[in-house]
C-alpha positions as CSV (number, residue, x, y, z in Angstrom):
1,M,0.0,0.0,0.0
2,D,1.5,3.2,-1.0
3,A,1.2,6.7,0.4
4,E,-1.4,7.8,-2.0
5,F,-3.8,5.2,-0.7
6,F,-3.4,6.4,2.9
7,V,-3.9,10.0,1.9
8,A,-7.1,9.1,0.0
9,L,-8.2,7.0,2.9
10,G,-7.5,9.8,5.4
11,F,-9.3,12.3,3.2
12,V,-12.4,10.0,3.0
13,L,-12.4,9.5,6.8
14,F,-12.0,13.2,7.3
15,V,-15.0,14.0,5.0
16,M,-17.1,11.3,6.7
17,G,-16.1,12.7,10.1
18,L,-17.2,16.1,9.0
19,G,-20.5,14.6,7.7
20,Y,-21.0,12.8,11.0
21,L,-20.5,15.9,13.0
22,G,-23.0,17.8,10.8
23,V,-20.6,20.3,9.5
24,H,-22.3,20.2,6.1
25,T,-25.7,21.3,7.7
26,K,-24.0,24.0,9.7
27,L,-22.2,25.2,6.5
28,A,-25.5,25.1,4.5
29,G,-27.3,26.9,7.3
30,A,-24.7,29.6,7.5
31,L,-24.9,30.0,3.7
32,D,-28.7,30.1,3.9
33,G,-28.5,32.7,6.7
34,R,-26.1,34.7,4.6
35,I,-28.4,34.4,1.6
36,D,-31.4,35.5,3.7
37,K,-29.5,38.5,5.1
38,I,-28.4,39.5,1.6
39,K,-32.0,39.2,0.3
40,A,-33.2,41.3,3.3
41,E,-30.6,44.0,2.5
42,L,-31.6,43.9,-1.2
43,A,-35.3,44.3,-0.2
44,E,-34.5,47.1,2.1
45,A,-32.4,48.8,-0.6
46,A,-35.3,48.4,-3.1
47,R,-37.8,49.8,-0.6
48,L,-35.4,52.8,0.1
49,R,-35.0,53.4,-3.6
50,A,-38.8,53.4,-4.2
51,E,-39.2,55.7,-1.2
52,A,-36.5,58.0,-2.6
53,Q,-38.1,58.0,-6.0
54,A,-41.5,58.9,-4.5
55,L,-39.9,61.7,-2.5
56,M,-38.1,62.9,-5.6
57,Q,-41.4,63.0,-7.5
58,S,-43.0,64.8,-4.7
59,F,-40.3,67.4,-4.6
60,A,-40.5,67.7,-8.4
61,A,-44.3,68.3,-8.2
62,K,-43.8,70.8,-5.4
63,T,-41.2,72.6,-7.4
64,A,-43.5,72.7,-10.5
65,E,-46.3,74.0,-8.3
66,A,-44.1,76.6,-6.8
67,E,-42.8,77.7,-10.2
68,A,-46.4,77.9,-11.4
69,Q,-47.4,79.9,-8.4
70,A,-44.4,82.2,-8.8
71,A,-45.4,82.8,-12.5
72,S,-48.9,83.5,-11.4
73,I,-47.7,86.0,-8.8
74,V,-45.4,87.7,-11.4
75,A,-48.3,87.9,-13.9
76,Q,-50.6,89.3,-11.2
77,A,-48.0,91.9,-10.2
78,K,-47.4,92.9,-13.8
79,A,-51.2,93.3,-14.3
80,E,-51.5,95.4,-11.1
81,A,-48.5,97.5,-12.1
82,E,-50.0,98.1,-15.5
83,A,-53.4,99.0,-13.9
84,L,-51.7,101.3,-11.5
85,S,-49.8,102.9,-14.4
86,K,-52.9,103.4,-16.4
87,E,-54.7,104.8,-13.3
88,A,-51.8,107.2,-12.6
89,Q,-51.7,108.3,-16.3
90,A,-55.5,108.9,-16.2
91,R,-55.1,110.9,-12.9
92,V,-52.2,113.0,-14.5
93,T,-54.3,113.6,-17.6
94,E,-57.3,114.6,-15.4
95,Y,-55.1,116.8,-13.3
96,V,-53.6,118.6,-16.3
97,A,-57.0,119.1,-17.8
98,R,-58.4,120.5,-14.5
99,R,-55.4,122.8,-14.0
100,T,-55.7,123.9,-17.7
101,K,-59.4,124.6,-17.1
102,Q,-58.7,126.6,-13.9
103,A,-56.0,128.6,-15.7
104,E,-58.4,129.3,-18.6
105,D,-61.1,130.3,-16.1
106,K,-58.6,132.6,-14.3
107,I,-57.6,134.2,-17.6
108,A,-61.2,134.7,-18.6
109,Q,-62.0,136.2,-15.2
110,A,-58.9,138.5,-15.4
111,E,-60.0,139.5,-19.0
112,A,-63.5,140.2,-17.7
113,Q,-62.1,142.2,-14.8
114,A,-59.8,144.1,-17.0
115,T,-62.7,144.9,-19.4
116,A,-64.8,146.0,-16.5
117,D,-62.0,148.2,-15.1
118,V,-61.4,149.8,-18.6
119,R,-65.2,150.4,-18.9
120,A,-65.4,151.9,-15.4
121,A,-62.4,154.1,-16.2
122,A,-63.9,155.2,-19.5
123,V,-67.2,155.9,-17.8
124,D,-65.5,157.9,-15.1
125,A,-63.6,159.8,-17.7
126,A,-66.7,160.4,-19.7
127,I,-68.6,161.5,-16.6
128,K,-65.9,163.9,-15.7
129,A,-65.6,165.2,-19.2
130,S,-69.4,165.6,-19.5
131,E,-69.5,167.2,-16.1
132,T,-66.8,169.7,-17.1
133,V,-68.6,170.4,-20.4
134,L,-71.9,170.8,-18.8
135,K,-70.7,173.0,-15.9
136,T,-68.9,175.3,-18.3
137,S,-71.9,175.5,-20.7
138,A,-74.6,175.8,-18.0
139,A,-73.9,178.7,-15.8
140,G,-76.2,179.8,-13.0
141,P,-78.1,178.2,-10.1
142,D,-80.4,176.2,-12.3
143,G,-77.5,174.9,-14.5
144,A,-75.7,173.3,-11.5
145,A,-78.8,171.3,-10.4
146,F,-79.4,170.2,-14.0
147,V,-75.7,169.0,-14.2
148,D,-75.9,167.1,-10.9
149,Q,-79.1,165.4,-11.9
150,G,-77.6,164.4,-15.3
151,I,-74.5,163.0,-13.6
152,A,-76.7,161.0,-11.3
153,N,-78.7,159.6,-14.2
154,V,-75.6,158.6,-16.1
155,R,-74.1,156.9,-13.0
156,A,-77.4,155.0,-12.5
157,L,-77.4,153.8,-16.1
158,V,-73.7,152.7,-16.0
159,N,-73.9,150.8,-12.8
């Protein structure tokens, strides 16, 4: 019997001893436990991935909603600014028209006052001129009363 036979016989006895002690079941159990642990980790990773994707979609939806809301706010602000601009323009136009009308009224009033002042001055000059003419032409006690009465009549007509 040679050495190779004894090595083979020792190997077979060693393997049978391991089988008798149940090393193969412990080894298979350990491998099954490791497989189960890896499966659990893979399931947890898949669950976390799905949760992350759902969260990402939620944030994308919130971002889109926020952008739409911001666009709406900007559009509303532009519309309000345009309305305020139009209102301010209308107020300025109305103010200018009102001030122009007031200026025109003041000018017309000043013209009327100037015309009245000129007429009054002309009437006063005419009265004084006629008074002078009448006093010089009508001499005597009756003439002065006649002149005073004529002056009163002219003043009554003018005013």
